[in-house]
PQR file with spaces between the fields and no chain letter, atoms N, CA, C, O and H, PARSE charges and radii, in Angstrom:
ATOM       1  N    UNK     1     125.251  112.028  114.517 -0.4000 1.5000
ATOM       2  CA   UNK     1     123.614  112.324  113.791 -0.0000 2.0000
ATOM       3  C    UNK     1     123.683  113.548  113.624  0.5500 1.7000
ATOM       4  O    UNK     1     124.369  114.178  114.429 -0.5500 1.4000
ATOM       5  N    UNK     2     123.079  114.182  112.665 -0.4000 1.5000
ATOM       6  CA   UNK     2     122.788  115.103  111.946 -0.0000 2.0000
ATOM       7  C    UNK     2     121.523  116.007  112.517  0.5500 1.7000
ATOM       8  O    UNK     2     120.583  115.388  113.015 -0.5500 1.4000
ATOM       9  H    UNK     2     122.522  113.669  112.011  0.4000 1.0000
ATOM      10  N    UNK     3     121.476  117.290  112.467 -0.4000 1.5000
ATOM      11  CA   UNK     3     120.621  118.224  113.129 -0.0000 2.0000
ATOM      12  C    UNK     3     119.640  118.008  112.018  0.5500 1.7000
ATOM      13  O    UNK     3     119.723  117.456  110.921 -0.5500 1.4000
ATOM      14  H    UNK     3     122.240  117.793  112.062  0.4000 1.0000
ATOM      15  N    UNK     4     118.230  118.922  112.971 -0.4000 1.5000
ATOM      16  CA   UNK     4     117.131  118.766  112.198 -0.0000 2.0000
ATOM      17  C    UNK     4     117.327  120.219  111.299  0.5500 1.7000
ATOM      18  O    UNK     4     118.183  121.042  111.621 -0.5500 1.4000
ATOM      19  H    UNK     4     118.163  119.371  113.862  0.4000 1.0000
ATOM      20  N    UNK     5     116.551  120.384  110.307 -0.4000 1.5000
ATOM      21  CA   UNK     5     116.581  121.761  109.844 -0.0000 2.0000
ATOM      22  C    UNK     5     115.322  122.242  110.008  0.5500 1.7000
ATOM      23  O    UNK     5     114.532  121.592  110.693 -0.5500 1.4000
ATOM      24  H    UNK     5     115.855  119.715  110.046  0.4000 1.0000
ATOM      25  N    UNK     6     114.950  123.401  109.435 -0.4000 1.5000
ATOM      26  CA   UNK     6     113.792  124.479  109.932 -0.0000 2.0000
ATOM      27  C    UNK     6     112.366  123.387  109.521  0.5500 1.7000
ATOM      28  O    UNK     6     111.456  123.027  110.267 -0.5500 1.4000
ATOM      29  H    UNK     6     115.592  123.929  108.879  0.4000 1.0000
ATOM      30  N    UNK     7     112.591  123.069  108.119 -0.4000 1.5000
ATOM      31  CA   UNK     7     111.426  122.326  107.893 -0.0000 2.0000
ATOM      32  C    UNK     7     111.161  121.325  108.634  0.5500 1.7000
ATOM      33  O    UNK     7     110.018  121.226  109.082 -0.5500 1.4000
ATOM      34  H    UNK     7     113.330  123.361  107.513  0.4000 1.0000
ATOM      35  N    UNK     8     112.216  120.275  108.963 -0.4000 1.5000
ATOM      36  CA   UNK     8     111.940  119.326  109.800 -0.0000 2.0000
ATOM      37  C    UNK     8     111.675  119.267  111.145  0.5500 1.7000
ATOM      38  O    UNK     8     111.120  118.291  111.651 -0.5500 1.4000
ATOM      39  H    UNK     8     113.143  120.356  108.599  0.4000 1.0000
ATOM      40  N    UNK     9     112.151  120.567  111.983 -0.4000 1.5000
ATOM      41  CA   UNK     9     111.697  121.019  113.221 -0.0000 2.0000
ATOM      42  C    UNK     9     110.351  121.262  112.789  0.5500 1.7000
ATOM      43  O    UNK     9     109.614  120.404  113.274 -0.5500 1.4000
ATOM      44  H    UNK     9     112.602  121.359  111.573  0.4000 1.0000
ATOM      45  N    UNK    10     109.560  122.312  111.875 -0.4000 1.5000
ATOM      46  CA   UNK    10     108.252  122.516  111.662 -0.0000 2.0000
ATOM      47  C    UNK    10     107.340  120.983  111.760  0.5500 1.7000
ATOM      48  O    UNK    10     106.426  120.763  112.554 -0.5500 1.4000
ATOM      49  H    UNK    10     110.158  123.010  111.481  0.4000 1.0000
ATOM      50  N    UNK    11     107.737  120.279  110.991 -0.4000 1.5000
ATOM      51  CA   UNK    11     106.884  118.896  110.944 -0.0000 2.0000
ATOM      52  C    UNK    11     106.759  118.517  112.314  0.5500 1.7000
ATOM      53  O    UNK    11     105.612  118.413  112.748 -0.5500 1.4000
ATOM      54  H    UNK    11     108.480  120.458  110.345  0.4000 1.0000
ATOM      55  N    UNK    12     107.896  118.249  113.223 -0.4000 1.5000
ATOM      56  CA   UNK    12     108.038  117.318  114.533 -0.0000 2.0000
ATOM      57  C    UNK    12     106.876  118.140  115.256  0.5500 1.7000
ATOM      58  O    UNK    12     105.824  117.626  115.634 -0.5500 1.4000
ATOM      59  H    UNK    12     108.829  118.333  112.871  0.4000 1.0000
ATOM      60  N    UNK    13     107.299  119.848  115.435 -0.4000 1.5000
ATOM      61  CA   UNK    13     106.689  120.574  116.425 -0.0000 2.0000
ATOM      62  C    UNK    13     105.008  120.496  116.070  0.5500 1.7000
ATOM      63  O    UNK    13     104.125  120.312  116.907 -0.5500 1.4000
ATOM      64  H    UNK    13     108.154  120.266  115.128  0.4000 1.0000
ATOM      65  N    UNK    14     104.836  120.667  114.749 -0.4000 1.5000
ATOM      66  CA   UNK    14     103.247  120.632  114.745 -0.0000 2.0000
ATOM      67  C    UNK    14     102.554  119.637  115.021  0.5500 1.7000
ATOM      68  O    UNK    14     101.448  119.759  115.548 -0.5500 1.4000
ATOM      69  H    UNK    14     105.553  120.817  114.069  0.4000 1.0000
ATOM      70  N    UNK    15     103.303  117.994  114.583 -0.4000 1.5000
ATOM      71  CA   UNK    15     102.802  116.830  114.924 -0.0000 2.0000
ATOM      72  C    UNK    15     102.848  116.874  116.474  0.5500 1.7000
ATOM      73  O    UNK    15     101.668  116.855  116.822 -0.5500 1.4000
ATOM      74  H    UNK    15     104.201  117.895  114.154  0.4000 1.0000
ATOM      75  N    UNK    16     103.474  116.913  117.341 -0.4000 1.5000
ATOM      76  CA   UNK    16     103.715  117.143  118.602 -0.0000 2.0000
ATOM      77  C    UNK    16     102.708  117.926  119.361  0.5500 1.7000
ATOM      78  O    UNK    16     102.158  117.521  120.385 -0.5500 1.4000
ATOM      79  H    UNK    16     104.433  116.928  117.058  0.4000 1.0000
ATOM      80  N    UNK    17     102.505  119.066  118.797 -0.4000 1.5000
ATOM      81  CA   UNK    17     101.467  119.908  119.605 -0.0000 2.0000
ATOM      82  C    UNK    17     100.311  119.572  119.211  0.5500 1.7000
ATOM      83  O    UNK    17      99.440  119.999  119.968 -0.5500 1.4000
ATOM      84  H    UNK    17     102.952  119.395  117.965  0.4000 1.0000
ATOM      85  N    UNK    18      99.698  118.634  117.823 -0.4000 1.5000
ATOM      86  CA   UNK    18      98.572  118.232  117.980 -0.0000 2.0000
ATOM      87  C    UNK    18      98.326  117.178  118.587  0.5500 1.7000
ATOM      88  O    UNK    18      97.153  116.932  118.870 -0.5500 1.4000
ATOM      89  H    UNK    18     100.406  118.288  117.208  0.4000 1.0000
ATOM      90  N    UNK    19      99.297  116.332  118.926 -0.4000 1.5000
ATOM      91  CA   UNK    19      98.720  115.362  119.544 -0.0000 2.0000
ATOM      92  C    UNK    19      98.740  115.730  121.043  0.5500 1.7000
ATOM      93  O    UNK    19      97.762  115.415  121.721 -0.5500 1.4000
ATOM      94  H    UNK    19     100.250  116.532  118.697  0.4000 1.0000
ATOM      95  N    UNK    20      99.770  116.365  121.603 -0.4000 1.5000
ATOM      96  CA   UNK    20      99.666  117.097  122.854 -0.0000 2.0000
ATOM      97  C    UNK    20      97.982  117.447  123.287  0.5500 1.7000
ATOM      98  O    UNK    20      97.380  117.061  124.289 -0.5500 1.4000
ATOM      99  H    UNK    20     100.564  116.621  121.052  0.4000 1.0000
ATOM     100  N    UNK    21      97.523  118.241  122.248 -0.4000 1.5000
ATOM     101  CA   UNK    21      96.318  118.665  122.041 -0.0000 2.0000
ATOM     102  C    UNK    21      95.159  118.006  122.373  0.5500 1.7000
ATOM     103  O    UNK    21      94.260  118.461  123.080 -0.5500 1.4000
ATOM     104  H    UNK    21      98.012  118.555  121.434  0.4000 1.0000
ATOM     105  N    UNK    22      95.213  116.434  121.614 -0.4000 1.5000
ATOM     106  CA   UNK    22      94.650  115.656  121.339 -0.0000 2.0000
ATOM     107  C    UNK    22      94.207  114.789  123.032  0.5500 1.7000
ATOM     108  O    UNK    22      93.166  114.324  123.497 -0.5500 1.4000
ATOM     109  H    UNK    22      95.943  116.064  121.040  0.4000 1.0000
ATOM     110  N    UNK    23      95.549  114.912  123.496 -0.4000 1.5000
ATOM     111  CA   UNK    23      95.800  114.225  124.881 -0.0000 2.0000
ATOM     112  C    UNK    23      94.799  114.955  125.772  0.5500 1.7000
ATOM     113  O    UNK    23      93.832  114.457  126.348 -0.5500 1.4000
ATOM     114  H    UNK    23      96.394  115.290  123.118  0.4000 1.0000
ATOM     115  N    UNK    24      95.292  116.497  125.786 -0.4000 1.5000
ATOM     116  CA   UNK    24      94.398  117.083  126.620 -0.0000 2.0000
ATOM     117  C    UNK    24      92.971  116.847  126.773  0.5500 1.7000
ATOM     118  O    UNK    24      92.250  116.647  127.750 -0.5500 1.4000
ATOM     119  H    UNK    24      96.078  116.902  125.318  0.4000 1.0000
ATOM     120  N    UNK    25      92.756  116.938  125.395 -0.4000 1.5000
ATOM     121  CA   UNK    25      91.159  116.972  125.397 -0.0000 2.0000
ATOM     122  C    UNK    25      90.562  115.408  125.818  0.5500 1.7000
ATOM     123  O    UNK    25      89.424  115.278  126.269 -0.5500 1.4000
ATOM     124  H    UNK    25      93.342  117.101  124.602  0.4000 1.0000
ATOM     125  N    UNK    26      91.272  114.518  125.656 -0.4000 1.5000
ATOM     126  CA   UNK    26      90.769  113.303  126.337 -0.0000 2.0000
ATOM     127  C    UNK    26      90.961  113.133  127.703  0.5500 1.7000
ATOM     128  O    UNK    26      90.146  112.447  128.321 -0.5500 1.4000
ATOM     129  H    UNK    26      92.196  114.623  125.290  0.4000 1.0000
ATOM     130  N    UNK    27      92.015  113.703  128.347 -0.4000 1.5000
ATOM     131  CA   UNK    27      92.157  114.139  129.549 -0.0000 2.0000
ATOM     132  C    UNK    27      90.957  114.778  130.445  0.5500 1.7000
ATOM     133  O    UNK    27      90.635  114.448  131.586 -0.5500 1.4000
ATOM     134  H    UNK    27      92.676  114.260  127.846  0.4000 1.0000
ATOM     135  N    UNK    28      90.441  115.683  129.700 -0.4000 1.5000
ATOM     136  CA   UNK    28      89.610  116.398  130.064 -0.0000 2.0000
ATOM     137  C    UNK    28      87.971  115.419  129.985  0.5500 1.7000
ATOM     138  O    UNK    28      87.059  115.378  130.811 -0.5500 1.4000
ATOM     139  H    UNK    28      90.702  115.951  128.773  0.4000 1.0000
ATOM     140  N    UNK    29      88.080  114.898  128.978 -0.4000 1.5000
ATOM     141  CA   UNK    29      86.709  114.146  128.790 -0.0000 2.0000
ATOM     142  C    UNK    29      86.641  113.033  129.750  0.5500 1.7000
ATOM     143  O    UNK    29      85.544  112.722  130.212 -0.5500 1.4000
ATOM     144  H    UNK    29      88.820  114.932  128.307  0.4000 1.0000
ATOM     145  N    UNK    30      87.744  112.381  130.106 -0.4000 1.5000
ATOM     146  CA   UNK    30      87.773  111.371  131.411 -0.0000 2.0000
ATOM     147  C    UNK    30      87.210  111.940  132.470  0.5500 1.7000
ATOM     148  O    UNK    30      86.289  111.433  133.111 -0.5500 1.4000
ATOM     149  H    UNK    30      88.636  112.633  129.731  0.4000 1.0000
ATOM     150  N    UNK    31      87.822  113.193  132.740 -0.4000 1.5000
ATOM     151  CA   UNK    31      87.830  113.734  134.169 -0.0000 2.0000
ATOM     152  C    UNK    31      86.206  114.083  134.047  0.5500 1.7000
ATOM     153  O    UNK    31      85.577  113.950  135.097 -0.5500 1.4000
ATOM     154  H    UNK    31      88.570  113.604  132.220  0.4000 1.0000
ATOM     155  N    UNK    32      85.555  114.463  133.016 -0.4000 1.5000
ATOM     156  CA   UNK    32      84.046  114.759  132.763 -0.0000 2.0000
ATOM     157  C    UNK    32      83.259  113.942  133.439  0.5500 1.7000
ATOM     158  O    UNK    32      82.292  114.172  134.166 -0.5500 1.4000
ATOM     159  H    UNK    32      86.066  114.571  132.163  0.4000 1.0000
ATOM     160  N    UNK    33      83.992  112.555  132.990 -0.4000 1.5000
ATOM     161  CA   UNK    33      82.784  111.395  133.307 -0.0000 2.0000
ATOM     162  C    UNK    33      83.157  110.833  134.598  0.5500 1.7000
ATOM     163  O    UNK    33      82.779  109.707  134.920 -0.5500 1.4000
ATOM     164  H    UNK    33      84.777  112.368  132.399  0.4000 1.0000
ATOM     165  N    UNK    34      83.946  111.624  135.423 -0.4000 1.5000
ATOM     166  CA   UNK    34      83.992  111.167  137.084 -0.0000 2.0000
ATOM     167  C    UNK    34      85.241  110.178  137.260  0.5500 1.7000
ATOM     168  O    UNK    34      85.471  109.551  138.294 -0.5500 1.4000
ATOM     169  H    UNK    34      84.253  112.539  135.161  0.4000 1.0000
ATOM     170  N    UNK    35      86.018  110.134  136.085 -0.4000 1.5000
ATOM     171  CA   UNK    35      86.970  108.967  136.041 -0.0000 2.0000
ATOM     172  C    UNK    35      88.447  109.487  136.480  0.5500 1.7000
ATOM     173  O    UNK    35      88.659  110.679  136.261 -0.5500 1.4000
ATOM     174  H    UNK    35      85.831  110.644  135.245  0.4000 1.0000
ATOM     175  N    UNK    36      89.440  108.768  137.044 -0.4000 1.5000
ATOM     176  CA   UNK    36      90.788  109.582  137.294 -0.0000 2.0000
ATOM     177  C    UNK    36      91.754  109.102  135.970  0.5500 1.7000
ATOM     178  O    UNK    36      92.043  107.932  135.718 -0.5500 1.4000
ATOM     179  H    UNK    36      89.268  107.799  137.222  0.4000 1.0000
ATOM     180  N    UNK    37      92.211  110.384  135.134 -0.4000 1.5000
ATOM     181  CA   UNK    37      92.891  109.635  134.005 -0.0000 2.0000
ATOM     182  C    UNK    37      94.523  109.502  134.543  0.5500 1.7000
ATOM     183  O    UNK    37      94.977  110.008  135.570 -0.5500 1.4000
ATOM     184  H    UNK    37      91.976  111.334  135.338  0.4000 1.0000
ATOM     185  N    UNK    38      95.131  108.817  133.717 -0.4000 1.5000
ATOM     186  CA   UNK    38      96.455  108.355  134.180 -0.0000 2.0000
ATOM     187  C    UNK    38      97.659  109.654  134.295  0.5500 1.7000
ATOM     188  O    UNK    38      98.677  109.696  134.985 -0.5500 1.4000
ATOM     189  H    UNK    38      94.763  108.405  132.883  0.4000 1.0000
ATOM     190  N    UNK    39      97.139  110.586  133.408 -0.4000 1.5000
ATOM     191  CA   UNK    39      97.916  111.816  133.172 -0.0000 2.0000
ATOM     192  C    UNK    39      97.314  112.933  133.347  0.5500 1.7000
ATOM     193  O    UNK    39      96.137  112.939  132.986 -0.5500 1.4000
ATOM     194  H    UNK    39      96.312  110.552  132.847  0.4000 1.0000
ATOM     195  N    UNK    40      97.773  113.988  133.830 -0.4000 1.5000
ATOM     196  CA   UNK    40      97.030  115.539  134.007 -0.0000 2.0000
ATOM     197  C    UNK    40      97.363  116.427  132.892  0.5500 1.7000
ATOM     198  O    UNK    40      98.469  116.360  132.357 -0.5500 1.4000
ATOM     199  H    UNK    40      98.729  113.983  134.123  0.4000 1.0000
ATOM     200  N    UNK    41      96.534  117.190  132.544 -0.4000 1.5000
ATOM     201  CA   UNK    41      97.104  118.450  131.548 -0.0000 2.0000
ATOM     202  C    UNK    41      98.096  118.824  131.690  0.5500 1.7000
ATOM     203  O    UNK    41      98.792  118.904  130.677 -0.5500 1.4000
ATOM     204  H    UNK    41      95.635  117.244  132.979  0.4000 1.0000
ATOM     205  N    UNK    42      98.797  119.329  133.262 -0.4000 1.5000
ATOM     206  CA   UNK    42      99.592  120.007  133.416 -0.0000 2.0000
ATOM     207  C    UNK    42     100.950  118.991  133.145  0.5500 1.7000
ATOM     208  O    UNK    42     101.978  119.507  132.707 -0.5500 1.4000
ATOM     209  H    UNK    42      98.231  119.264  134.084  0.4000 1.0000
ATOM     210  N    UNK    43     100.897  117.508  133.432 -0.4000 1.5000
ATOM     211  CA   UNK    43     101.820  116.462  132.986 -0.0000 2.0000
ATOM     212  C    UNK    43     102.395  116.790  131.477  0.5500 1.7000
ATOM     213  O    UNK    43     103.550  116.960  131.085 -0.5500 1.4000
ATOM     214  H    UNK    43     100.062  117.089  133.787  0.4000 1.0000
ATOM     215  N    UNK    44     101.124  116.811  130.780 -0.4000 1.5000
ATOM     216  CA   UNK    44     101.139  116.876  129.249 -0.0000 2.0000
ATOM     217  C    UNK    44     101.728  117.990  128.949  0.5500 1.7000
ATOM     218  O    UNK    44     102.710  117.851  128.221 -0.5500 1.4000
ATOM     219  H    UNK    44     100.186  116.673  131.098  0.4000 1.0000
ATOM     220  N    UNK    45     101.448  119.121  129.280 -0.4000 1.5000
ATOM     221  CA   UNK    45     102.139  120.743  129.306 -0.0000 2.0000
ATOM     222  C    UNK    45     103.651  120.419  129.516  0.5500 1.7000
ATOM     223  O    UNK    45     104.545  120.577  128.686 -0.5500 1.4000
ATOM     224  H    UNK    45     100.650  119.234  129.872  0.4000 1.0000
ATOM     225  N    UNK    46     103.759  119.959  130.722 -0.4000 1.5000
ATOM     226  CA   UNK    46     105.340  119.462  131.209 -0.0000 2.0000
ATOM     227  C    UNK    46     106.149  118.848  129.769  0.5500 1.7000
ATOM     228  O    UNK    46     106.851  119.481  128.981 -0.5500 1.4000
ATOM     229  H    UNK    46     103.033  119.831  131.397  0.4000 1.0000
ATOM     230  N    UNK    47     105.860  117.728  129.753 -0.4000 1.5000
ATOM     231  CA   UNK    47     106.360  116.833  128.641 -0.0000 2.0000
ATOM     232  C    UNK    47     106.543  117.527  127.491  0.5500 1.7000
ATOM     233  O    UNK    47     107.646  117.602  126.951 -0.5500 1.4000
ATOM     234  H    UNK    47     105.290  117.214  130.393  0.4000 1.0000
ATOM     235  N    UNK    48     105.323  118.169  126.962 -0.4000 1.5000
ATOM     236  CA   UNK    48     105.557  118.958  125.556 -0.0000 2.0000
ATOM     237  C    UNK    48     106.665  120.157  125.910  0.5500 1.7000
ATOM     238  O    UNK    48     107.390  120.402  124.946 -0.5500 1.4000
ATOM     239  H    UNK    48     104.427  118.108  127.401  0.4000 1.0000
ATOM     240  N    UNK    49     106.876  120.774  126.834 -0.4000 1.5000
ATOM     241  CA   UNK    49     107.630  121.654  126.684 -0.0000 2.0000
ATOM     242  C    UNK    49     109.150  121.026  126.766  0.5500 1.7000
ATOM     243  O    UNK    49     109.977  121.547  126.018 -0.5500 1.4000
ATOM     244  H    UNK    49     106.286  120.575  127.617  0.4000 1.0000
ATOM     245  N    UNK    50     109.506  120.141  127.464 -0.4000 1.5000
ATOM     246  CA   UNK    50     110.696  119.510  127.563 -0.0000 2.0000
ATOM     247  C    UNK    50     111.130  118.805  125.985  0.5500 1.7000
ATOM     248  O    UNK    50     112.251  118.518  125.566 -0.5500 1.4000
ATOM     249  H    UNK    50     108.834  119.718  128.072  0.4000 1.0000
ATOM     250  N    UNK    51     110.031  118.686  125.444 -0.4000 1.5000
ATOM     251  CA   UNK    51     110.261  117.808  124.301 -0.0000 2.0000
ATOM     252  C    UNK    51     110.312  118.868  123.198  0.5500 1.7000
ATOM     253  O    UNK    51     111.094  118.661  122.270 -0.5500 1.4000
ATOM     254  H    UNK    51     109.121  118.919  125.786  0.4000 1.0000
ATOM     255  N    UNK    52     109.646  119.861  123.195 -0.4000 1.5000
ATOM     256  CA   UNK    52     110.099  121.047  122.440 -0.0000 2.0000
ATOM     257  C    UNK    52     111.660  121.732  122.531  0.5500 1.7000
ATOM     258  O    UNK    52     112.407  122.177  121.659 -0.5500 1.4000
ATOM     259  H    UNK    52     109.011  120.028  123.949  0.4000 1.0000
ATOM     260  N    UNK    53     111.771  121.616  123.823 -0.4000 1.5000
ATOM     261  CA   UNK    53     113.463  122.120  124.081 -0.0000 2.0000
ATOM     262  C    UNK    53     114.456  121.339  123.252  0.5500 1.7000
ATOM     263  O    UNK    53     115.309  121.884  122.552 -0.5500 1.4000
ATOM     264  H    UNK    53     111.164  121.255  124.531  0.4000 1.0000
ATOM     265  N    UNK    54     114.303  120.067  123.366 -0.4000 1.5000
ATOM     266  CA   UNK    54     114.908  118.964  122.928 -0.0000 2.0000
ATOM     267  C    UNK    54     114.926  119.168  121.190  0.5500 1.7000
ATOM     268  O    UNK    54     115.921  118.875  120.527 -0.5500 1.4000
ATOM     269  H    UNK    54     113.610  119.625  123.935  0.4000 1.0000
ATOM     270  N    UNK    55     113.860  119.629  120.682 -0.4000 1.5000
ATOM     271  CA   UNK    55     113.751  119.657  119.157 -0.0000 2.0000
ATOM     272  C    UNK    55     114.728  120.692  118.725  0.5500 1.7000
ATOM     273  O    UNK    55     115.499  120.655  117.766 -0.5500 1.4000
ATOM     274  H    UNK    55     113.052  119.866  121.221  0.4000 1.0000
ATOM     275  N    UNK    56     114.525  121.753  119.740 -0.4000 1.5000
ATOM     276  CA   UNK    56     115.419  123.308  119.314 -0.0000 2.0000
ATOM     277  C    UNK    56     116.647  122.608  119.633  0.5500 1.7000
ATOM     278  O    UNK    56     117.373  122.678  118.641 -0.5500 1.4000
ATOM     279  H    UNK    56     113.899  121.783  120.519  0.4000 1.0000
ATOM     280  N    UNK    57     117.151  122.028  120.478 -0.4000 1.5000
ATOM     281  CA   UNK    57     118.650  121.802  120.636 -0.0000 2.0000
ATOM     282  C    UNK    57     119.172  120.949  119.640  0.5500 1.7000
ATOM     283  O    UNK    57     120.387  120.765  119.555 -0.5500 1.4000
ATOM     284  H    UNK    57     116.561  121.971  121.284  0.4000 1.0000
ATOM     285  N    UNK    58     118.266  120.347  118.789 -0.4000 1.5000
ATOM     286  CA   UNK    58     118.668  119.283  117.802 -0.0000 2.0000
ATOM     287  C    UNK    58     118.579  120.033  116.189  0.5500 1.7000
ATOM     288  O    UNK    58     118.868  119.579  115.082 -0.5500 1.4000
ATOM     289  H    UNK    58     117.280  120.496  118.858  0.4000 1.0000
ATOM     290  N    UNK    59     118.066  121.319  116.603 -0.4000 1.5000
ATOM     291  CA   UNK    59     117.761  121.813  115.219 -0.0000 2.0000
ATOM     292  C    UNK    59     119.245  123.173  114.528  0.5500 1.7000
ATOM     293  O    UNK    59     120.081  123.727  115.242 -0.5500 1.4000
ATOM     294  H    UNK    59     117.831  121.688  117.502  0.4000 1.0000
ATOM     295  N    UNK    60     119.135  123.278  113.516 -0.4000 1.5000
ATOM     296  CA   UNK    60     120.400  123.693  113.091 -0.0000 2.0000
ATOM     297  C    UNK    60     119.860  125.250  113.119  0.5500 1.7000
ATOM     298  O    UNK    60     118.905  125.608  112.430 -0.5500 1.4000
ATOM     299  H    UNK    60     118.456  122.828  112.936  0.4000 1.0000
ATOM     300  N    UNK    61     120.735  126.315  114.178 -0.4000 1.5000
ATOM     301  CA   UNK    61     120.490  127.534  114.238 -0.0000 2.0000
ATOM     302  C    UNK    61     120.653  128.284  112.824  0.5500 1.7000
ATOM     303  O    UNK    61     121.575  128.038  112.046 -0.5500 1.4000
ATOM     304  H    UNK    61     121.511  126.024  114.737  0.4000 1.0000
ATOM     305  N    UNK    62     119.613  129.256  112.585 -0.4000 1.5000
ATOM     306  CA   UNK    62     119.353  130.134  111.516 -0.0000 2.0000
ATOM     307  C    UNK    62     120.925  131.321  111.754  0.5500 1.7000
ATOM     308  O    UNK    62     121.369  131.864  112.766 -0.5500 1.4000
ATOM     309  H    UNK    62     118.864  129.456  113.217  0.4000 1.0000
ATOM     310  N    UNK    63     121.322  131.334  110.513 -0.4000 1.5000
ATOM     311  CA   UNK    63     122.373  132.403  110.542 -0.0000 2.0000
ATOM     312  C    UNK    63     121.748  133.805  110.492  0.5500 1.7000
ATOM     313  O    UNK    63     120.714  133.958  109.842 -0.5500 1.4000
ATOM     314  H    UNK    63     120.962  130.893  109.691  0.4000 1.0000
ATOM     315  N    UNK    64     122.305  134.823  111.131 -0.4000 1.5000
ATOM     316  CA   UNK    64     121.871  136.123  110.872 -0.0000 2.0000
ATOM     317  C    UNK    64     122.391  136.975  109.857  0.5500 1.7000
ATOM     318  O    UNK    64     123.531  137.437  109.913 -0.5500 1.4000
ATOM     319  H    UNK    64     123.145  134.699  111.659  0.4000 1.0000
ATOM     320  N    UNK    65     121.577  137.201  108.916 -0.4000 1.5000
ATOM     321  CA   UNK    65     122.209  138.148  108.078 -0.0000 2.0000
ATOM     322  C    UNK    65     121.947  139.459  108.056  0.5500 1.7000
ATOM     323  O    UNK    65     120.837  139.878  108.385 -0.5500 1.4000
ATOM     324  H    UNK    65     120.652  136.826  108.871  0.4000 1.0000
ATOM     325  N    UNK    66     123.065  140.370  107.616 -0.4000 1.5000
ATOM     326  CA   UNK    66     122.859  142.034  108.136 -0.0000 2.0000
ATOM     327  C    UNK    66     122.232  142.831  107.028  0.5500 1.7000
ATOM     328  O    UNK    66     121.998  144.029  107.184 -0.5500 1.4000
ATOM     329  H    UNK    66     123.967  140.030  107.349  0.4000 1.0000
């Protein structure tokens, strides 16, 4: 399996962060209505961090030039 390049990483990270933000807004809206959401904002943050770590590990590292 080939690794992601920088542009592919950018697309994935942007999309994941946008979805996570939408999920957190939906969770807060449900809580404001007095209902219990299936997930918490903290859980979404935890999964987001784990997913971004995976994306970083599957991304080609940039070479340092002097």
